[in-house]
C-alpha positions as CSV (number, residue, x, y, z in Angstrom):
1,M,143.7,60.7,182.3
2,P,141.7,59.5,179.4
3,I,139.2,62.3,179.8
4,V,141.9,64.9,179.6
5,F,143.2,63.3,176.5
6,G,139.7,63.2,175.0
7,V,139.3,66.9,175.7
8,A,142.7,67.8,174.3
9,L,142.2,65.7,171.2
10,G,138.7,67.0,170.6
11,G,139.9,70.5,171.4
12,A,142.5,70.3,168.6
13,L,139.9,69.0,166.1
14,G,137.3,71.6,167.1
15,A,139.7,74.5,166.9
16,S,141.0,73.4,163.6
17,A,137.4,72.9,162.3
18,R,136.5,76.4,163.5
19,Y,139.7,77.9,161.7
20,G,138.8,76.2,158.6
21,V,135.2,77.2,158.6
22,D,136.1,80.9,159.5
23,R,138.8,81.0,156.6
24,L,136.2,79.5,154.2
25,I,133.4,82.0,155.1
26,E,135.9,85.2,155.4
27,Q,137.2,84.6,151.9
28,R,133.7,84.6,150.5
29,T,132.0,87.4,152.1
30,S,132.6,91.2,152.4
31,S,130.3,92.4,155.0
32,I,130.7,94.1,158.3
33,F,128.4,91.5,159.8
34,P,130.7,88.8,161.3
35,W,129.2,85.9,159.3
36,A,131.9,83.4,160.1
37,T,131.7,83.6,163.9
38,F,127.8,83.7,163.5
39,T,127.8,80.5,161.4
40,I,130.2,78.7,163.8
41,N,128.1,79.8,166.8
42,I,124.8,78.5,165.4
43,T,126.3,75.2,164.0
44,G,128.1,74.8,167.4
45,C,124.8,75.3,169.2
46,F,123.3,72.5,167.0
47,A,126.2,70.2,167.5
48,I,126.0,70.7,171.3
49,G,122.4,69.8,171.2
50,L,122.8,66.9,169.0
51,L,125.7,65.4,170.8
52,T,124.3,65.9,174.3
53,A,121.0,64.3,173.5
54,A,122.4,61.6,171.4
55,L,125.5,60.7,173.4
56,V,125.8,62.3,176.7
57,E,122.3,61.7,178.0
58,R,122.3,57.9,176.9
59,Q,125.9,57.2,178.0
60,H,126.4,54.6,175.4
61,L,130.1,55.8,174.9
62,P,133.0,56.0,177.5
63,A,133.1,59.3,179.4
64,W,136.4,60.3,177.7
65,V,134.7,60.1,174.4
66,R,131.5,61.9,175.4
67,I,133.3,64.7,177.2
68,G,136.0,64.9,174.6
69,L,133.3,65.5,171.9
70,V,131.2,68.0,173.8
71,V,133.8,69.9,175.9
72,G,136.7,69.4,173.5
73,V,135.4,69.4,169.9
74,V,132.4,71.7,170.5
75,G,134.2,73.7,173.0
76,G,137.1,74.2,170.7
77,Y,134.8,75.0,167.8
78,T,132.3,77.5,169.3
79,T,133.3,81.1,169.6
80,F,131.1,82.8,172.1
81,S,134.0,84.9,173.5
82,T,134.9,86.1,169.9
83,F,131.1,86.8,169.6
84,A,131.3,89.1,172.6
85,Q,134.3,90.9,171.4
86,E,132.9,91.4,168.0
87,T,129.7,92.8,169.3
88,F,131.6,95.2,171.5
89,E,133.7,96.3,168.6
90,L,130.7,96.9,166.4
91,G,129.2,99.2,169.1
92,E,132.5,101.0,169.5
93,V,132.6,102.0,165.9
94,R,128.9,103.1,166.1
95,H,127.4,100.1,164.1
96,V,124.9,99.6,167.0
97,A,122.1,98.4,164.8
98,V,124.4,95.6,163.3
99,A,125.5,94.8,166.8
100,F,122.0,94.4,168.1
101,A,120.9,92.3,165.1
102,Y,124.0,90.1,165.6
103,V,123.3,89.5,169.3
104,A,119.5,89.0,168.7
105,A,120.0,86.6,165.8
106,S,122.8,84.7,167.5
107,V,120.8,84.1,170.6
108,I,117.4,83.2,169.0
109,L,118.8,81.1,166.3
110,G,121.2,79.4,168.8
111,L,118.6,78.3,171.1
112,A,116.5,77.2,168.1
113,A,119.6,75.3,166.8
114,V,120.1,73.6,170.3
115,Y,116.5,72.6,170.3
116,A,116.6,71.1,166.8
117,G,119.8,69.3,167.7
118,T,118.3,67.9,170.7
119,L,115.3,66.6,168.8
120,A,117.7,65.2,166.0
121,G,119.8,63.6,168.7
122,R,117.0,62.1,170.7
123,A,115.6,60.6,167.3
124,L,118.8,58.7,166.6
């Protein structure tokens, strides 16, 4: 039961953070490129690399905290399903080049961010 509580609490925190970041970016940009989701995905990739390397691999904290952070907070924060939907919609309205750039940049920078987060987490 503590793990479910950790995931639920973490999910609420992650989803709230996602909403806050999304609103902050959306209010400051006027581009067809989905900057808010892109930013959330890249920072979420970094966070999952960092948390996994620093906490999950070392198991210094109780399981409910580790799982709550990774599955709850990062899972509630990242937006891969939204990424897929936005890419589909860009293609539907014939912004294929923007859709391709979005996919390529998200995947390449996401992998780079996981790597950077892993290195940072292992250095802690």
